[in-house]
C-alpha distance (Angstrom), angle and dihedral (degrees) to the residues before:
residue distance angle dihedral
M1 . . .
K2 3.77 . .
F3 3.86 115.4 .
K4 3.73 125.2 -164.8
T5 3.87 126.1 -147.8
G6 3.79 107.2 -82.4
D7 3.84 98.5 25.9
L8 3.78 112.6 143.4
V9 3.86 104.5 -123.6
H10 3.88 134.3 -171.3
V11 3.73 122.9 -136.6
P12 3.79 117.8 -163.4
S13 3.89 123.4 -133.4
G14 3.83 114.6 -89.2
S15 3.83 93.3 39.4
Y16 3.81 117.8 143.3
R17 3.78 114.6 -125.1
V18 3.85 127.2 -172.6
L19 3.89 114.6 -161.2
Y20 3.88 104.1 -113.6
T21 3.72 121.0 -121.8
E22 3.80 126.5 168.3
P23 3.79 110.8 -92.4
D24 3.70 120.9 -119.0
P25 3.89 119.3 -107.2
E26 3.87 91.2 -87.4
G27 3.83 89.5 56.5
Q28 3.86 95.4 -108.5
M29 3.89 121.0 139.1
K30 3.73 113.7 -121.6
I31 3.79 114.5 -102.4
P32 3.07 131.2 -108.1
F33 3.71 95.2 43.6
S34 3.85 127.4 172.2
F35 3.73 127.2 -124.7
S36 3.81 139.0 -179.5
I37 3.74 140.5 -179.3
T38 3.81 118.5 -126.4
Q39 3.77 111.2 -111.6
K40 3.81 96.5 -163.2
P41 3.84 135.3 13.5
T42 3.73 108.5 -68.8
V43 3.87 137.0 -163.1
G44 3.89 122.5 -139.6
I45 3.65 143.0 163.9
F46 3.91 116.5 -107.8
K47 3.78 112.2 -125.1
N48 3.82 109.1 171.9
Y49 3.68 147.7 -44.3
L50 3.89 123.8 -89.7
G51 3.86 101.9 -157.0
S52 3.77 119.8 -48.3
D53 3.77 101.7 -53.0
E54 3.81 107.8 37.1
C55 3.92 134.2 52.2
V56 3.85 136.2 -172.7
V57 3.80 114.1 -115.0
L58 3.88 124.7 -173.9
F59 3.79 115.2 -134.8
T60 3.85 129.8 171.2
D61 3.74 90.5 -94.8
G62 3.87 98.4 47.7
E63 3.81 145.9 -69.3
Y64 3.88 114.8 -51.5
A65 3.73 134.6 -173.1
I66 3.85 108.6 -126.8
D67 3.76 132.4 -178.0
T68 3.83 106.1 -105.6
R69 3.79 90.8 -131.6
C70 3.85 85.8 71.3
V71 3.76 97.6 51.8
Y72 3.74 123.4 88.3
F73 3.76 137.3 173.7
K74 3.80 111.4 -93.1
Q75 3.86 104.8 -116.5
G76 3.82 120.0 -153.9
E77 3.78 127.4 -154.8
K78 3.74 126.2 -105.5
N79 3.81 112.8 -82.0
D80 3.86 89.4 11.1
R81 3.75 112.2 155.9
T82 3.78 92.2 -106.0
N83 3.81 97.3 43.0
N84 3.75 122.5 105.9
N85 3.67 93.6 -147.9
N86 3.87 94.4 86.2
T87 3.72 108.4 127.4
D88 3.84 91.9 -167.1
K89 3.71 129.4 27.0
R90 3.93 89.5 -136.1
D91 3.83 85.6 73.1
L92 3.90 91.3 67.9
V93 3.89 89.2 70.6
F94 3.79 125.0 67.9
E95 3.82 112.0 -128.2
């Protein structure tokens, strides 16, 4: 999957996240670094790739480096408020 900056992404529970910091000139992450494991499915905003197997995702609690195998496009439901498949504008408001 190819993500673009600003894409809304889904990260499932149990995903390993490393708090992102700018690497030093040699490409090494600063130590100590903090990490966490998601306890519930989480939504974030894709920022950029870090090599071929990691990417940076922005969450409400910071920017984290995550394995790209744990990042998926966030899928909406048909006739969702943000979905472009609405056939009639009246479908956007609950009755």
